N, C-alpha and C positions, 0 to 999 in steps of 0.2 A: 504494500500500500504506500509506504514511504517512497519507494522507487518511482511509482507512478506519479506521485505528487511532485517529486523532484523533476521528473521529465516534463510534466505539465508546466511547472513554474519556469523551467529553462526555456521552453518554447515561447511562453509569454514574454519573458525577458528578452529573448532573441528578437522577437517581433518588434518590441518597443525600441530596442537599439537600432534595428533596421529602419524604423520609421523616423528616428531622430536625425538621420543623416550620417554621412560617412565620418565627419570630423567629431561631432559630439558622441555618436555611437561608438566610434573607435576608441576615443579616450575613456569612456565609461567601461567598455569591454576590457581594455588594457588594465584599468584600475581593478576590476573584479578579478581578473586572472592573476595579476601581480599580488593582490591582497590574499588570494587563496594560497598561492605558493608560499608567501611569507608565513602565513598561519600554519601551513603544513610543516615548514622547517622548524617553527617554534615548537609545535607539538612533538616532532621527532626528537628535538633536543631535550624536551621535558621527559619523554619516555626514556631516553638514554641516561639521563641523570637519575631517574628512579631505579632503573635496572642496575646502575653502577653501585648504588647504596646497598642493594641486597645480594649482589654477586660476591663470591669469595675474593679476597685479595690475592693477587698473583704471587706476592712474596711468601705468603703463608703456604700456598700450594707448593711452591718450590722447596720450602723447608721440609715439608712432609715427604716429598719425593726423594730428597737427598738424605733421609734418615738411613742409618745402617740397617742392613737386612735382618740382623739378629734382634732388632727391636720390633720389626714388623712380624716376623715368623715366630710362632710360639716355640717355647723351649723344647717341648717334646717332639717337634718336627724339624729341629735344626740339623741333626745328624742324619746321614743317608741310611744308617742302620735303623734308626727309629722310624724313618719314613717307610722303609721296606716292611717293618713289623706292622705299621699302620695299614699298609695296603693288604697284607696277608690277613689281618684281622677283619678288614672290611669285606673280604671275599668269604 
């Protein structure tokens, strides 16, 4: 329904701009398009700022990646023998 209303309003606006003449209609059309583009850029910038506040910090992610493996892997799975025993027990 909103799409149909937007199309209908656009047709009416286009007709009015066409009736006003090439100079006035062109200036108004340029203003509408430029204003829409600037508003879109503003909204994209706002979305980027909001996402940046909730996304994890890159430095924290790099710290977690560079942690030694013995802190990530549990103690009972650090040796190859323990891992073999784990696989045998699993079967």
